[in-house]
Structures are given as structure tokens and as C-alpha cells.
Z-matrix of the N, CA and C atoms (Angstrom, degrees):
N
C 1 1.495
C 2 1.653 1 103.68
N 3 1.356 2 111.55 1 133.18
C 4 1.492 3 116.99 2 176.12
C 5 1.389 4 110.65 3 -80.70
N 6 1.369 5 120.88 4 152.34
C 7 1.342 6 123.88 5 176.71
C 8 1.615 7 104.57 6 -120.84
N 9 1.278 8 117.97 7 179.08
C 10 1.429 9 123.18 8 177.44
C 11 1.601 10 113.45 9 -51.62
N 12 1.348 11 109.20 10 -35.16
C 13 1.524 12 111.73 11 -175.73
C 14 1.561 13 113.38 12 -95.61
N 15 1.262 14 114.44 13 1.65
C 16 1.587 15 117.89 14 178.26
C 17 1.444 16 108.24 15 -121.26
N 18 1.301 17 119.32 16 146.75
C 19 1.468 18 122.35 17 175.23
C 20 1.431 19 112.15 18 -70.91
N 21 1.320 20 116.86 19 160.06
C 22 1.507 21 124.65 20 -176.65
C 23 1.678 22 105.34 21 -84.18
N 24 1.237 23 113.68 22 83.53
C 25 1.505 24 121.66 23 -176.04
C 26 1.537 25 110.95 24 -116.91
N 27 1.220 26 114.93 25 150.40
C 28 1.551 27 110.43 26 177.98
C 29 1.513 28 108.66 27 -74.12
N 30 1.335 29 111.12 28 152.38
C 31 1.473 30 121.14 29 -176.55
C 32 1.467 31 107.56 30 -99.59
N 33 1.392 32 112.28 31 140.19
C 34 1.398 33 118.10 32 -176.55
C 35 1.545 34 101.11 33 -130.25
N 36 1.454 35 121.04 34 155.92
C 37 1.349 36 124.77 35 -179.64
C 38 1.545 37 110.01 36 -96.76
N 39 1.422 38 117.23 37 -169.27
C 40 1.393 39 116.48 38 -178.54
C 41 1.618 40 112.36 39 -82.26
N 42 1.211 41 114.12 40 -8.53
C 43 1.526 42 120.89 41 169.56
C 44 1.491 43 111.24 42 -136.45
N 45 1.310 44 122.06 43 142.24
C 46 1.479 45 123.36 44 -171.58
C 47 1.471 46 104.48 45 -148.42
N 48 1.359 47 113.05 46 157.39
C 49 1.473 48 124.09 47 171.83
C 50 1.520 49 103.91 48 -96.37
N 51 1.326 50 115.56 49 128.13
C 52 1.539 51 124.84 50 -176.66
C 53 1.467 52 106.76 51 -122.42
N 54 1.378 53 115.89 52 159.35
C 55 1.492 54 124.70 53 167.57
C 56 1.546 55 109.19 54 -120.27
N 57 1.400 56 114.22 55 150.60
C 58 1.359 57 120.53 56 179.41
C 59 1.588 58 103.43 57 -117.65
N 60 1.333 59 116.87 58 75.83
C 61 1.576 60 118.30 59 -169.56
C 62 1.488 61 112.76 60 -62.22
N 63 1.306 62 119.23 61 -27.84
C 64 1.588 63 122.61 62 177.89
C 65 1.563 64 109.78 63 -60.49
N 66 1.304 65 112.43 64 -25.85
C 67 1.518 66 117.77 65 -167.48
C 68 1.609 67 109.97 66 -120.25
N 69 1.269 68 114.06 67 8.39
C 70 1.470 69 121.86 68 173.09
C 71 1.597 70 110.53 69 60.79
N 72 1.289 71 110.48 70 39.71
C 73 1.543 72 123.27 71 176.28
C 74 1.544 73 102.68 72 -107.18
N 75 1.404 74 115.78 73 96.84
C 76 1.451 75 111.72 74 -177.17
C 77 1.418 76 121.66 75 -76.57
N 78 1.471 77 117.99 76 -16.14
C 79 1.371 78 121.88 77 -179.76
C 80 1.531 79 107.56 78 -154.17
N 81 1.411 80 118.49 79 141.34
C 82 1.351 81 120.66 80 163.88
C 83 1.527 82 105.52 81 -158.38
N 84 1.229 83 123.22 82 159.46
C 85 1.580 84 127.28 83 -177.96
C 86 1.542 85 102.00 84 -88.51
N 87 1.329 86 110.98 85 137.90
C 88 1.638 87 115.85 86 171.76
C 89 1.490 88 105.22 87 -131.70
N 90 1.309 89 112.21 88 153.67
C 91 1.456 90 124.42 89 170.54
C 92 1.511 91 105.57 90 -92.35
N 93 1.253 92 122.79 91 134.70
C 94 1.500 93 127.58 92 174.55
C 95 1.517 94 99.96 93 -96.83
N 96 1.420 95 112.44 94 123.67
C 97 1.420 96 120.13 95 -170.95
C 98 1.475 97 110.41 96 -140.00
N 99 1.450 98 109.45 97 94.60
C 100 1.447 99 112.11 98 -178.50
C 101 1.577 100 117.07 99 -76.44
N 102 1.368 101 111.03 100 -3.18
C 103 1.460 102 117.37 101 173.30
C 104 1.540 103 107.96 102 -79.82
N 105 1.299 104 123.45 103 -27.82
C 106 1.409 105 128.22 104 168.22
C 107 1.461 106 121.90 105 -70.68
N 108 1.285 107 125.07 106 124.83
C 109 1.398 108 120.97 107 175.50
C 110 1.562 109 113.98 108 -70.98
N 111 1.320 110 111.09 109 -43.93
C 112 1.545 111 118.11 110 -174.48
C 113 1.417 112 112.48 111 -110.20
N 114 1.281 113 124.51 112 144.48
C 115 1.384 114 129.97 113 167.40
C 116 1.488 115 118.20 114 -68.74
N 117 1.403 116 116.96 115 148.27
C 118 1.467 117 118.01 116 -175.26
C 119 1.422 118 107.06 117 -136.72
N 120 1.391 119 114.94 118 153.02
C 121 1.511 120 121.29 119 -179.14
C 122 1.564 121 105.45 120 -132.25
N 123 1.327 122 107.50 121 127.25
C 124 1.531 123 111.83 122 171.21
C 125 1.490 124 114.49 123 -72.27
N 126 1.337 125 116.93 124 120.79
C 127 1.529 126 121.14 125 -174.83
C 128 1.555 127 107.32 126 -127.27
N 129 1.341 128 111.26 127 161.64
C 130 1.505 129 118.28 128 178.63
C 131 1.507 130 102.46 129 -133.42
N 132 1.344 131 107.38 130 151.84
C 133 1.468 132 118.30 131 179.07
C 134 1.516 133 112.82 132 60.57
N 135 1.340 134 111.25 133 41.92
C 136 1.573 135 111.19 134 -177.26
C 137 1.584 136 108.12 135 -78.83
N 138 1.342 137 113.95 136 139.56
C 139 1.424 138 121.99 137 171.52
C 140 1.502 139 106.11 138 -144.41
N 141 1.186 140 122.93 139 152.19
C 142 1.521 141 134.15 140 171.89
C 143 1.421 142 108.42 141 -108.18
N 144 1.406 143 115.94 142 145.37
C 145 1.445 144 125.24 143 174.84
C 146 1.453 145 113.20 144 -151.35
N 147 1.350 146 118.52 145 172.98
C 148 1.355 147 118.30 146 177.70
C 149 1.546 148 108.66 147 -112.86
N 150 1.312 149 114.20 148 140.70
C 151 1.584 150 124.61 149 174.20
C 152 1.467 151 109.16 150 -137.95
N 153 1.255 152 115.88 151 127.95
C 154 1.549 153 119.16 152 179.27
C 155 1.522 154 118.21 153 42.57
N 156 1.477 155 105.39 154 47.70
C 157 1.489 156 109.61 155 -179.46
C 158 1.335 157 120.66 156 70.13
N 159 1.384 158 121.47 157 13.05
C 160 1.337 159 128.54 158 -179.33
C 161 1.486 160 112.40 159 -127.47
N 162 1.320 161 119.59 160 144.12
C 163 1.502 162 122.97 161 -177.79
C 164 1.617 163 103.61 162 -89.06
N 165 1.343 164 102.90 163 136.36
C 166 1.530 165 112.89 164 -175.40
C 167 1.681 166 108.01 165 -128.55
N 168 1.258 167 111.65 166 164.08
C 169 1.528 168 117.16 167 170.87
C 170 1.485 169 109.29 168 -130.36
N 171 1.296 170 111.33 169 143.83
C 172 1.316 171 122.89 170 179.78
C 173 1.563 172 106.13 171 -123.73
N 174 1.381 173 117.93 172 128.25
C 175 1.396 174 117.76 173 -174.68
C 176 1.642 175 110.30 174 -158.01
N 177 1.312 176 114.80 175 177.58
C 178 1.367 177 119.12 176 178.27
C 179 1.541 178 112.73 177 -120.34
N 180 1.280 179 120.22 178 125.78
C 181 1.519 180 119.44 179 177.45
C 182 1.554 181 102.52 180 -100.64
N 183 1.351 182 112.86 181 133.39
C 184 1.460 183 117.15 182 -179.55
C 185 1.588 184 97.59 183 -121.23
N 186 1.288 185 120.69 184 109.05
C 187 1.355 186 126.36 185 -167.36
C 188 1.575 187 116.08 186 -78.40
N 189 1.390 188 116.43 187 -11.97
C 190 1.478 189 121.00 188 -173.18
C 191 1.523 190 108.30 189 -102.86
N 192 1.125 191 118.44 190 132.28
C 193 1.551 192 127.59 191 175.37
C 194 1.394 193 106.88 192 -57.75
N 195 1.446 194 113.53 193 128.64
C 196 1.463 195 120.97 194 175.82
C 197 1.524 196 117.32 195 63.65
N 198 1.352 197 112.59 196 25.14
C 199 1.517 198 108.05 197 -174.03
C 200 1.644 199 100.85 198 -148.46
N 201 1.380 200 114.11 199 155.57
C 202 1.486 201 119.73 200 174.79
C 203 1.563 202 106.79 201 -106.37
N 204 1.328 203 121.16 202 6.27
C 205 1.429 204 122.41 203 -179.15
C 206 1.584 205 107.55 204 -66.84
N 207 1.333 206 108.79 205 147.56
C 208 1.497 207 114.10 206 171.47
C 209 1.569 208 119.04 207 69.31
N 210 1.260 209 114.98 208 15.91
C 211 1.483 210 123.84 209 -179.06
C 212 1.522 211 111.41 210 -50.95
N 213 1.213 212 116.21 211 143.27
C 214 1.517 213 123.63 212 177.81
C 215 1.627 214 111.27 213 -121.16
N 216 1.356 215 114.76 214 115.14
C 217 1.457 216 112.70 215 175.83
C 218 1.406 217 111.67 216 -76.17
N 219 1.409 218 122.18 217 132.86
C 220 1.467 219 126.69 218 176.30
C 221 1.456 220 113.05 219 -125.96
N 222 1.272 221 114.80 220 144.22
C 223 1.455 222 124.84 221 169.92
C 224 1.608 223 110.37 222 -119.17
N 225 1.226 224 113.93 223 125.17
C 226 1.445 225 119.00 224 -174.91
C 227 1.563 226 113.67 225 -139.04
N 228 1.232 227 120.13 226 134.92
C 229 1.660 228 120.51 227 173.59
C 230 1.507 229 103.90 228 -60.79
N 231 1.251 230 114.31 229 140.51
C 232 1.522 231 122.93 230 168.88
C 233 1.458 232 112.00 231 -76.75
N 234 1.259 233 117.35 232 138.28
C 235 1.492 234 118.03 233 174.62
C 236 1.492 235 109.89 234 -105.83
N 237 1.388 236 120.20 235 3.44
C 238 1.389 237 119.47 236 -178.42
C 239 1.522 238 109.65 237 157.32
N 240 1.355 239 115.88 238 -172.09
C 241 1.394 240 123.66 239 169.61
C 242 1.602 241 105.04 240 -133.99
N 243 1.243 242 112.10 241 155.44
C 244 1.503 243 115.83 242 179.68
C 245 1.552 244 111.51 243 -140.63
N 246 1.303 245 112.77 244 137.92
C 247 1.476 246 117.38 245 177.52
C 248 1.547 247 101.86 246 -86.90
N 249 1.384 248 115.29 247 124.24
C 250 1.421 249 124.96 248 177.30
C 251 1.373 250 113.62 249 -119.52
N 252 1.258 251 115.71 250 131.41
C 253 1.524 252 126.93 251 173.99
C 254 1.517 253 113.61 252 -92.08
N 255 1.255 254 121.40 253 121.60
C 256 1.503 255 125.50 254 -173.90
C 257 1.581 256 102.15 255 -82.31
N 258 1.418 257 104.52 256 169.01
C 259 1.531 258 110.83 257 -176.06
C 260 1.630 259 104.80 258 -69.51
N 261 1.236 260 119.07 259 -18.15
C 262 1.487 261 117.66 260 -178.30
C 263 1.631 262 107.73 261 -87.72
N 264 1.251 263 112.30 262 -2.34
C 265 1.585 264 116.04 263 172.95
C 266 1.639 265 112.08 264 99.90
N 267 1.232 266 114.57 265 -9.93
C 268 1.521 267 120.64 266 -179.85
C 269 1.556 268 108.48 267 -72.73
N 270 1.435 269 114.49 268 140.36
C 271 1.479 270 116.28 269 175.40
C 272 1.412 271 109.51 270 -115.81
N 273 1.424 272 110.89 271 150.44
C 274 1.640 273 118.45 272 179.76
C 275 1.536 274 98.64 273 -152.88
N 276 1.389 275 103.59 274 153.62
C 277 1.524 276 115.59 275 172.89
C 278 1.418 277 113.05 276 -89.13
N 279 1.338 278 131.05 277 123.70
C 280 1.381 279 129.49 278 177.55
C 281 1.441 280 114.64 279 -116.97
N 282 1.400 281 115.02 280 145.34
C 283 1.554 282 112.99 281 172.20
C 284 1.482 283 111.96 282 -70.24
N 285 1.288 284 113.87 283 153.70
C 286 1.538 285 119.68 284 -178.41
C 287 1.512 286 110.05 285 -128.67
N 288 1.254 287 114.81 286 128.96
C 289 1.458 288 128.73 287 179.70
C 290 1.602 289 110.08 288 -121.19
N 291 1.334 290 115.20 289 155.22
C 292 1.414 291 123.74 290 -176.08
C 293 1.487 292 108.78 291 -112.81
N 294 1.401 293 113.62 292 131.00
C 295 1.429 294 118.08 293 -176.35
C 296 1.505 295 108.59 294 -152.42
N 297 1.401 296 115.43 295 171.80
C 298 1.532 297 122.04 296 176.68
C 299 1.425 298 103.16 297 -95.56
N 300 1.372 299 119.47 298 138.34
C 301 1.328 300 127.30 299 155.53
C 302 1.515 301 118.88 300 -109.10
N 303 1.320 302 121.60 301 142.57
C 304 1.456 303 119.58 302 172.74
C 305 1.520 304 110.92 303 -107.27
N 306 1.302 305 114.25 304 109.50
C 307 1.435 306 116.28 305 176.84
C 308 1.493 307 111.36 306 -129.46
N 309 1.365 308 118.04 307 130.25
C 310 1.345 309 126.31 308 -174.96
C 311 1.538 310 111.55 309 60.80
N 312 1.201 311 119.29 310 36.82
C 313 1.485 312 125.06 311 -176.07
C 314 1.472 313 114.36 312 70.32
N 315 1.202 314 122.17 313 10.75
C 316 1.508 315 125.18 314 -173.10
C 317 1.701 316 104.42 315 -116.96
N 318 1.275 317 119.23 316 133.08
C 319 1.400 318 126.21 317 177.15
C 320 1.454 319 107.95 318 -95.23
N 321 1.385 320 117.17 319 133.63
C 322 1.366 321 123.97 320 -173.59
C 323 1.579 322 105.48 321 -143.02
N 324 1.384 323 111.11 322 125.27
C 325 1.506 324 114.23 323 174.61
C 326 1.528 325 108.09 324 -82.74
N 327 1.391 326 118.89 325 128.97
C 328 1.515 327 126.62 326 -170.77
C 329 1.505 328 104.22 327 -135.59
N 330 1.300 329 113.74 328 153.56
C 331 1.469 330 128.19 329 167.02
C 332 1.500 331 106.79 330 -84.05
N 333 1.291 332 121.60 331 138.73
C 334 1.568 333 118.30 332 -174.64
C 335 1.508 334 100.84 333 -137.97
N 336 1.412 335 118.24 334 130.23
C 337 1.436 336 119.85 335 167.26
C 338 1.479 337 109.58 336 -83.14
N 339 1.391 338 116.49 337 146.90
C 340 1.435 339 124.78 338 178.86
C 341 1.499 340 111.07 339 -101.49
N 342 1.275 341 116.60 340 131.19
C 343 1.517 342 119.34 341 -172.06
C 344 1.500 343 111.38 342 -162.07
N 345 1.255 344 119.38 343 165.68
C 346 1.364 345 121.88 344 174.63
C 347 1.568 346 104.07 345 -98.94
N 348 1.402 347 108.14 346 124.57
C 349 1.559 348 122.45 347 -178.31
C 350 1.487 349 110.76 348 -113.44
N 351 1.286 350 116.77 349 35.78
C 352 1.524 351 123.51 350 -173.89
C 353 1.646 352 111.78 351 -49.54
N 354 1.385 353 110.55 352 -43.60
C 355 1.498 354 115.04 353 -173.17
C 356 1.606 355 107.39 354 -86.62
N 357 1.382 356 116.55 355 -4.09
C 358 1.409 357 109.53 356 -178.80
C 359 1.600 358 111.48 357 -97.78
N 360 1.402 359 110.77 358 157.82
C 361 1.502 360 116.46 359 -171.78
C 362 1.595 361 112.07 360 -76.49
N 363 1.272 362 119.68 361 -16.25
C 364 1.437 363 124.20 362 -172.32
C 365 1.548 364 106.20 363 -125.58
N 366 1.358 365 113.77 364 140.61
C 367 1.441 366 124.32 365 177.05
C 368 1.446 367 115.03 366 -70.48
N 369 1.379 368 116.06 367 -22.73
C 370 1.419 369 121.07 368 177.39
C 371 1.492 370 115.25 369 -139.49
N 372 1.324 371 115.71 370 149.67
C 373 1.448 372 122.00 371 179.62
C 374 1.525 373 105.67 372 -122.17
N 375 1.329 374 116.81 373 128.46
C 376 1.485 375 119.87 374 178.62
C 377 1.644 376 106.23 375 -108.55
N 378 1.336 377 109.69 376 109.29
C 379 1.535 378 117.18 377 179.24
C 380 1.401 379 119.92 378 -85.72
N 381 1.292 380 120.32 379 166.97
C 382 1.409 381 124.12 380 -171.19
C 383 1.545 382 119.65 381 -57.84
N 384 1.387 383 115.31 382 -23.25
C 385 1.566 384 113.84 383 173.33
C 386 1.496 385 113.13 384 -66.28
N 387 1.320 386 119.69 385 -34.77
C 388 1.385 387 126.44 386 175.05
C 389 1.530 388 113.17 387 -69.54
N 390 1.328 389 113.20 388 -26.65
C 391 1.461 390 116.06 389 -175.53
C 392 1.591 391 115.81 390 -94.44
N 393 1.317 392 113.44 391 -34.82
C 394 1.458 393 122.48 392 -174.08
C 395 1.523 394 111.13 393 -52.27
N 396 1.437 395 111.20 394 125.13
C 397 1.385 396 121.85 395 170.03
C 398 1.666 397 109.24 396 81.22
N 399 1.322 398 116.08 397 -9.21
C 400 1.363 399 121.36 398 179.01
C 401 1.637 400 122.35 399 -108.18
N 402 1.413 401 110.43 400 -24.79
C 403 1.425 402 117.83 401 -171.29
C 404 1.478 403 101.91 402 -147.79
N 405 1.473 404 110.30 403 147.93
C 406 1.448 405 115.84 404 166.05
C 407 1.548 406 106.53 405 -104.77
N 408 1.277 407 117.30 406 140.57
C 409 1.530 408 120.26 407 -176.18
C 410 1.628 409 105.22 408 -106.61
N 411 1.440 410 111.55 409 127.57
C 412 1.367 411 121.02 410 168.83
C 413 1.508 412 107.34 411 -112.99
N 414 1.421 413 114.44 412 103.23
C 415 1.419 414 120.79 413 177.82
C 416 1.537 415 117.79 414 -59.88
N 417 1.342 416 116.09 415 -12.51
C 418 1.422 417 116.13 416 178.32
C 419 1.534 418 114.20 417 -88.39
N 420 1.364 419 118.21 418 0.06
C 421 1.308 420 121.37 419 -173.82
C 422 1.530 421 110.39 420 -120.49
N 423 1.321 422 113.84 421 154.87
C 424 1.480 423 123.26 422 176.99
C 425 1.511 424 115.59 423 -126.50
N 426 1.276 425 121.22 424 130.66
C 427 1.362 426 124.71 425 175.48
C 428 1.544 427 114.03 426 64.30
N 429 1.434 428 114.34 427 31.07
C 430 1.422 429 119.05 428 177.58
C 431 1.517 430 113.96 429 -60.55
N 432 1.170 431 116.55 430 -23.26
C 433 1.624 432 123.79 431 -179.96
C 434 1.491 433 110.68 432 -78.28
N 435 1.258 434 121.81 433 -6.65
C 436 1.465 435 120.26 434 -177.96
C 437 1.485 436 115.17 435 114.06
N 438 1.195 437 124.54 436 157.70
C 439 1.416 438 129.12 437 -179.05
C 440 1.556 439 111.53 438 -125.29
N 441 1.332 440 115.54 439 149.89
C 442 1.457 441 118.52 440 175.48
C 443 1.592 442 109.06 441 -65.18
N 444 1.436 443 114.53 442 178.25
C 445 1.375 444 117.93 443 173.94
C 446 1.599 445 115.29 444 -58.75
N 447 1.193 446 120.56 445 150.11
C 448 1.515 447 125.03 446 -178.77
C 449 1.574 448 105.97 447 -49.98
N 450 1.280 449 127.14 448 -44.08
C 451 1.395 450 125.02 449 -170.37
C 452 1.618 451 104.11 450 -68.65
N 453 1.245 452 125.98 451 -36.41
C 454 1.445 453 123.20 452 173.66
C 455 1.478 454 115.01 453 -67.87
N 456 1.262 455 118.43 454 -38.56
C 457 1.471 456 123.41 455 172.87
C 458 1.455 457 108.85 456 -60.20
N 459 1.302 458 120.02 457 -47.60
C 460 1.517 459 124.22 458 178.49
C 461 1.582 460 109.01 459 -61.10
N 462 1.350 461 116.23 460 -43.27
C 463 1.416 462 122.93 461 177.76
C 464 1.599 463 111.87 462 -53.25
N 465 1.281 464 111.81 463 -43.99
C 466 1.437 465 117.05 464 -177.11
C 467 1.597 466 114.22 465 -69.00
N 468 1.381 467 113.07 466 -34.59
C 469 1.455 468 120.77 467 177.44
C 470 1.423 469 110.33 468 -74.63
N 471 1.444 470 117.67 469 -33.25
C 472 1.505 471 120.95 470 -178.77
C 473 1.559 472 116.52 471 -68.53
N 474 1.391 473 112.67 472 -17.61
C 475 1.441 474 114.20 473 -169.20
C 476 1.657 475 108.77 474 -82.61
């Protein structure tokens, strides 16, 4: 709920269901992380290549936690590379692509680093650049932006 000192923005919790409509990924769970500057996506089979004098990435998005079912192969132009420091302090350079996310019913264009997040509980992390000025984060809530149908939620758990 917005007050006179806060803008009237949608509220999201510490974890949310998001869509990646540009890539035909209707649902995946994401951690909302205001401590991370940039958003990150767990990808498989990542390779970079050149097409028409532009650097591209080809990768597979597997939307379900702990499963390789329903993977979607994606090709996207690279918008750059970013040095990222993990919470453990190690640094790596990751390719960056731009895409649209749908969070709490709102579509936002965001830059996303591509990485392997095998040890992480969520396939996607939404960082503060994607959130700033668009959403309020309530860390006491989960899935405040809505949930997919029950059969989709069960499918994610069953994987």
C-alpha cells in the first residue's frame, strides 16, 4: 500500500513468478534481490557467435527449478559483457542480453547477465536496476505479484 511519502507502485515480495515473453517462457520463479545491481538468468549450453557483424548468444532457458524439462532455446544479440561479483566475493565476466520480463502484470525491458546458477535455488534473479522506480519490494511477502495456475505450480514442484 502506498503512503503519501511513497509512490503508487505495485508491491512484489522476495520471490515472484515472472514471464519472459520475448522468449516464450510463460513462467519461472525469480528471487527479487535489491542487493544485486543486475538481473541474472540461469542458462544452459551457452555459446556466443557472430551474425551480421553483431555478437549474439545462443542458450537454453530451463524454467523449472531442478529440472531440464520444457527447455527453450533462445538466440539474442549481446548488449555487452559485465564483470559481476558474487555474494561469495568471486568475480566473473558474463554476457549481457536485453529482454522483457513480466512481473506483477507489468512488462519491463531489462538487461540480464547469462550464467550457470546450478547452486542457486532460483533460475532467475531480478536486480535493483529492473526494480527501481517500478516496484516496491516487501521482503516479508512471497508471490505478491500473482501466481500461475495451480497445475503450473504443481508442475514446477514435481520436477
